[in-house]
N, C-alpha and C positions, 0 to 999 in steps of 0.2 A: 763433489771433490775427488780429484784423482789421487789414488794411493800410490806413492813412489815404490818402485820395485827394483830389485837388484838385477844387474845385467847378467843374463844367462848365456853360457857358452853351449852351442849345439853343433852337431855334425850335419853335413848336407844329406838330405833325403832320409833323415831319421826322425821319427815322431817325438815331439815334446809336448807336454800337457800343462795347461794352466787352470787353476780353480778360481771361480768367481762365486761369491756368497752373497745372496740377496739380503736385503735389510728387513724383509717381512715374508710372511707365508702367503701362498696363492692357492685358491680353491682347486685349480687344475693347471699346474705349471706347464705340463706338456703341451696343452693347446692354447693357453692364454698368454704365454710370454715367449717372445722371440729375442734371442741374444746372439750376438755375433762379435767378431773381432776383425779389424782390418790391419794387415801387416804391410809395412812399407820399407822396401830395401833402399839403401843409399844410392843404388843405380837407377832408381825410379820404378822398379817393379813393385806392383801392388797386388796383394792376394788377400781376398776376404774368406774367412772361415766361419761357418755357423757353429754355435755352441749347442750342446745337448744337456737337457736336465738330467741330473744324476742322483736325484732323491733329496728330500728336504728342501733346503734353500740353496742347494749347490748346483751350479752349472759348470761344465768343463769345455775348454777349448783345446783342440788338438791341431798341431801344426807341424809341417816339415818344410825345410828350406829348399827352394828350387835353385838357389844360388850356392856356389861352392865355397864362397868366402864373403867377407864384408859384414855389414851391420844392418839389422832390421830393428824397427820400432813398431810397436803395436798399441792399439787403443780399442776398447770394447764399446759396443753400443747395445741398446735395449729398446724394445717396443713400449715399455712402460717406464714411468719415472721410478728408478731404483738406483741409488748411488753405489750400491754394492755390485751392480751388474753393468752399469753404464759409466763410461769415463775412466775405467781402469786401464792400466797400460804398463809398458816396460820396454826393455831393449834386449836384443839377442845378437850375439857375435858368433858368426859361423867360422869354424876352423875344420880343415880336412881331417878325417879320421884314418886310422890304419886300415888297410884292406882286410875285411873280415870274410871275404869270399862270397859275400851277399851281392848278387847282381843288381838288386834294386838300389843298394847303397852306392855301388860303383857307377851305375849307368842312369839311375833315376827311375821314376815310375814309368809305366807303359802308357803309351798313347797310340793314336792311329798313325800309320805311315803317310807320306805326302800324297800317295795315290788313293789312300783310304781303304786298301785291300788287306793290309796285314798290320801286325803290331810292331812297334819299335819302342825303345827306351827313350827317355828325354834327350839323351845325347846322340840319338840316331842309331844306336846299335840294334840289329834285328832281334826280334823276339818271336817265339812261337808258343802258343798256348797248348799244353798237354794236360788235359783235365780229367778229373774223376767226379762221380756223382753220388757222393755220400750225403744225399739231401737231408736226411734226418739227424745227422751227427750232432749239430749244435744243441739240440734239445733232448737227445736220448743218450749220448755217450758220456761216460765219466772222464775225468782228466787223464787217468791212466790209459783208458782206451784210446783217447785222442792221441796221446803220445805214441802208443804202439802203431796206430794207423799211420801217423805222420812219418814215422821211421820207415815203415814198410814202403810207402809210396815214394819217399825220397830215395831209398835204396834202389828202387826199380827205375828211377829216372823220370818220375812225374815232375818234370820241371822243364824249363826251356833255357835258352841261353841266358835267361833272366828270371824266369818265374817258376812257380810251383804248381802242384795240382790244385785244383779248385774244388772246394766243397761248397755247396750253395746253401746259404741261409736264406730260404726262400719265402715267398709270399703265397697268396692263395693259389691253389692248383685246382683245376677242374677234375671232378670225378667223372665216371662214365655217364652219369645221369645229366651231366652238364652243369651241375652245381659246383660250388667251391667248398673246399675244406680248409681248415686252419693250418695251412702250411704243409700238410702232409696228405698223402693219398694212400689208402689201403693200410693204414696203421691202426693198431688196437686202440680202444678209447682211453685206456689207462696204461701206465707203465708200472710193472711190478717193482721196479727198483727206483726208489726216490733219489733225486739228485741232492747234492749238498745244500742247495738253496731251499729244499723242502718241497719243490713242485713235482708233479708227476705228468710227464708227457703232455698230451693234448688237453688233459683235464684242467690245466691251468695255463691259459693263453697269455702271451706277453702283452696283449692288448685287451683292456676291459671295456665294457659298454660305456658309451658317453665319451669316448676319446681318452680314457684314463689308462695309464701305463702300469702294468704289473711289474714293478721295479725289480723284485727278486728274481723273476724269470729272466729279464733282460740282463741282470747282473751275471747270472750263470752263463747265458749265451756269450757274454763278453769274455768270460774265462775260456770257454771252448774255442772262441774265435780269435781272441787276442792273446790269451795266455795269462795266467795269474802273475807271473814274474818273468823277467828276462831269463832265458835259458830253459824255460819250461814249455811244454807243448801248448800251442795255442794256434789260432787261426787268424789271419789278418784280413778279414774281408767283411763285407756286409751286403746285404740285400740282394743276392742274385747270384749267379754263378761267378763268383770271383772274389771275393776277398775274405772272409776269415781265412787266414793261413794257418796251417797246423804246424806247430813246433817253434820253439825258440824265437818268437816275435819276428818273424820274417826270415828266419832260418839261417842255418849254417851253410856250408859250402854251396850246395846246389839250390839253396833257397828252401824255405819251408813250404809245405803245401799251402795253397791259398784257398780261401773261400770267398765267395763273392756275395754281395747283397742282391738278393733276387726279388725285387719289388717289395721286400719287407717280410718279416715274420708275422704271423698272427691271424687274426679273425677275418671273417668274410667282409672285405672292405666294399661297401656299396658307394661310398662317396669319393668323387675325384679329389675333393678338398682334403679328405682324410689321407688318401694315398699320397698326395703331394707332401703333406706334412710328414708322413712316415718316411718317405724317401729323403727328405731334408734331414730328418733325424739320423738316418743311416749314413748320409754323407758327413754329418757332424761327428758321429761316433767312430766311423771306420775310414773315412776318406782321406785321412792324413797318413795312410799307409797304402801299399800297392793294392788296387782293387779293380774289379770289372763289375759294372752294374748291370743286372738283368731286371728291367722294370716290368717284365711280363713273363709269365710262365704257363705253359699248357693251355693257352687260349688262342683265339684267332687274331689277336692284335689290335682289334678295333675298340676294345673295352675302354670307356672314358678314363678309367683310373690309370691306364698306361700312359696316355698322353700327359696327364697331370703329373705323374711321377717322373717321366722323362724330362719334362720341362723344368721340374724342380731340380733334378740332378744337373741338368745343363746350366741352371742359374747359379747353383751353389758350389759346384765342383770346380775349384780354381786350378786344378792340376791337369784337366783335360783327359781324365782317365776314360777308358772305353765304356760305352753304355749301349745296350741293345735289348732285343726281345728274343725269347725262346718260345717257339710255337708248339701247338699240338700237332699230331701227325696229319690230320685232315684240315690243312690250311694252305693259303697261297703264299704265306711267308713274306709279305711285302708291305705291311702296314707302316705308315709314317715314314716311308722311304725317303721323302724329301726333307724331313725335319733335321735341323742342324744338331739336335741333341742325340740323334740316332746314329750310331757308328757301325753297328753290325746286326745281322739277322742270323738266328740259329733255327734250323729246321729240326724236326724229330721224325724218325722213320718208323715208329712203331716197334713192337716187341715180338714179332713173329719169326724173326730170324732171316729176313731178306736183306740183301745188299741193294740199296736204292740210291746210288750216287747221283742219279739224275736230279734229285731234289736240290743237292748242293750246286750242281751246274746250272739249274734253272735260276736259282737265287742270284748267282754271280752275274747273270745277264740283266738283272733289274737295274734301273737307273733312277736317280743318281747313284754312282758307285758306292757300295758299302762292303765291309768285310763279311764273309759268310763262313759257316761251319755246321756240321751235324752235331748239335748239342746233346743228342740222346739217341744213340743207336740201340739195338736190342741188348738188353741186359744179359750178361753171361749166365747161362744155366736157368733162365727164367721159365717157370712152369714145368719143365721136364729136364732131366739130365741130358747134357750135350747140346742144348739149343744155344747157338751163338757162342760156342765154347772154344777155348784154345786159340789156334791160329786164325779162326774166323774173325776174332777181334783185331788181329794185326792186319789181315787183308782189308777189313772194313776201314781201319784207320788210314792206311796208305792210299786206298782207293778214294776215300773222301778228300784227303789232302790234295791228291793229284787231279781230282775232278773239280778243282778250283776252291776247295775249302781252305784257303791260305791263311785264315786266322789261326787254325790249329785243329787238334783232334781231341775227342772226349771219349771216355770209357765209362761203363756202368756194370754193376754186378747185382743179380738178384740176392736178396737177404742182406746186402750191404747198403743199398740206397736207402732202405727204410730202417736201417740199423736194428735188425732183429737181434734181440739181446742173446738168445741162445737157440739151438736148433729145434727146441721144443716149445718155444714161446707161441702161444695161441693168439688168435685174433687178427692175423694178417690175411690178406687176400691170396689164395693159393696160386693164382697165375703169376704173381710177382715174387714168389718164393723159390729158392734153390733147394731141392730136396735134401733133407738132412743137414742143412747149413744155417748157422747164425752169421752175424757179421764177421766173427773171427775166422770161420772156415772160408767164407766168401773172399776174405782178404787174400787168400792164397790161390785163387783161381788163376789158371795159367794165362788167360788172355790179358790180364793187367801187365804182365811182364812184356808182352809183345808191344802193347801200346806205349809203355814207358820208354822202350827202346827208340821210339821215333825221335825224341828230343836228343838222345845221345848220338844217334847216327847223323843228325843234321846240325849238331852243335858247332857254332863258329862260322857257318856258311852265310853268305849275304842274301838272305831270303826276302828282303824288303820288296814289296810290290811285285812278287812273282806273278806271272800271267799264264793262263792256259796256252799251250803251244802244241798244235796238231801238225805243224809243217816241218819241224826240224828233224824228226826221226820217225821211223815206222814203229811207233809205240802205242799201246792202248791209252795211256794217260800221261801227259807231260806238262811240266811247268818250266818257265825260263825267265831269267833276267838277261835279255839279249846280249850275247857276246861274253857274258860274265859267268852265268850258271845255267846248266840245263839239268833237270831232275825228272826222273820218271820211274814208275813202278810197273813191273810185269809179273803176272801171276805164276808163269812157268819159266821165266828167264829166257835165255838164248841170246844170240848176237843182236846188238842194237845197231840197226842200219841207219846211217845219217843221211837225211834228205836235204838239209839246208846247212851245208858246211860252214858258212860264215857265222851262223848263230850258235854253234856248239863248240865250246873250248876243247882243245886237244887233250889236256890232262883228264884222266878219268879214274873212277873208283867204282867197283862193283861190290855191293854189300848183300849179304844174306840177312833180310830184315827179321828173321826168326831168332837170330842169335846176335846180331850186330857185328858179326865178323866180316872183315873185308876179304873177299875171296880172290879178287884180282884188282890190280891197279897198274897204271903206267901212263904213257903219253902216246897217242896215236901218231904214226909217222906222217900221215897226210890227212887233210880235212875230210876227205870222203871215205876214209877207212872206218869200218864198223868198230864198235866197242865189243871186244870178244867176251863170250860166255858160252859154256857148254849147254846150258839149258836144263830143264827138268825140275827146277825148284824156284821159289819166289826170289825175285831180285829187285834191288833198288840201284839205279844207275845214277851216278853223280859226276857230271862233267863241269869242272870248275877251274878257272884260271885265276889264281890269287893275285897275279900282277894287275888284273883289270878290276879288282874289287874296290 
């Protein structure tokens, strides 16, 4: 019997939630019961959302409208006979909301560009990922710490024309021995500070033997990722680098930092069936907000769980949000290249302090075309003071971007990624620590400021499907949207000599990427005239003709 529900008013691209209550108890509701809801818009658009078990007899469905107005109706379904879970339904009326400065609300969630090389919002607006790697934040940080972290990253510009920094709520990572750990590497076995839910770090995994869920732990992760209430720090992402976002439920003006679902949190997953179910759960819990899915981390990509997780994300994510793989340093970074569910590949270049942009360029050449990025450069100050520190991080970001990493750039800091509680906390692997630093000190490392500036310098430019361009100018690394935009980075600046005048717009801007300051701008008198610069310092050259955008 269908229970009548009151018509609900919602805003486009903003999450709303429905609660379904079963009529009986189940021995293992997480694995034994599948629940979903199908939403049908009056225009004919149909979107199916999986539900997630939320403890006891409760399942929840989260939904965001892809239409900017009109009426939706919805109806639930269930894999078992249960009147409380199946046949429920209602209606939703979409009304535009006032502009709150949130790019996801204004332009919609991100998806892949038509050429598959970069991110765009649902309305076609260009997007660039500028991410952070606070991997352990969801299970080690307190709400107050999450709030502080989010405010810092937002202030530094860890956002894009639409998105925010990403913190990953990740799945199994490989240790140096080749084995997997429960979502963390080189973390102490217990956390001296208990969380509000009563669990301590790795000692209490979100996933219990036999496919059972540690509901208290997941509840805390939800607060760290989504935020306890609107206006409080939270993260909107799930499973991989991309979606728990930190702060204000998808954030204020420049967007909250985001966290992504990284193949899931938790135990060593040996079963591909288990991984598929886990990824479906993450899509259900977090996929009605902006997210980027990482279905594999620190592996070679061929593990059977990755294919199972990717296929499940592809099946259940009705919004077409980005899904990809993050590799270990010693991998060829091209697993599942032809799969429809795979949208991007992320390399990792190790933590020895080397700039290895060739890895990004090599991935770009793989076919079919996918977006690429360096998802984990050397952590700032890892192992010894000064390693990969300061402007090293800015040079790395711009070099990766202009070497064809057009999905975006990612930053990381020692003592921050594992969320070291304080500078004296024991039990961490020395190589991944910054001397004398806990997470709070690492938050202030200079390199994060340089990486955050990337989004501000490029804000508003038509970056969609930029391509490597070695012909248009005598430059070490260049990208272009032919005739519309030419972008390049030079480590020591100097005049930019144009070799393909037709392809490079006349208006130009020369930026110091260390400060974000425009040091020179103007319009070249002729197509063959160089872009002027005195040289001697890092420079970003932007040639853009707004009339052709």
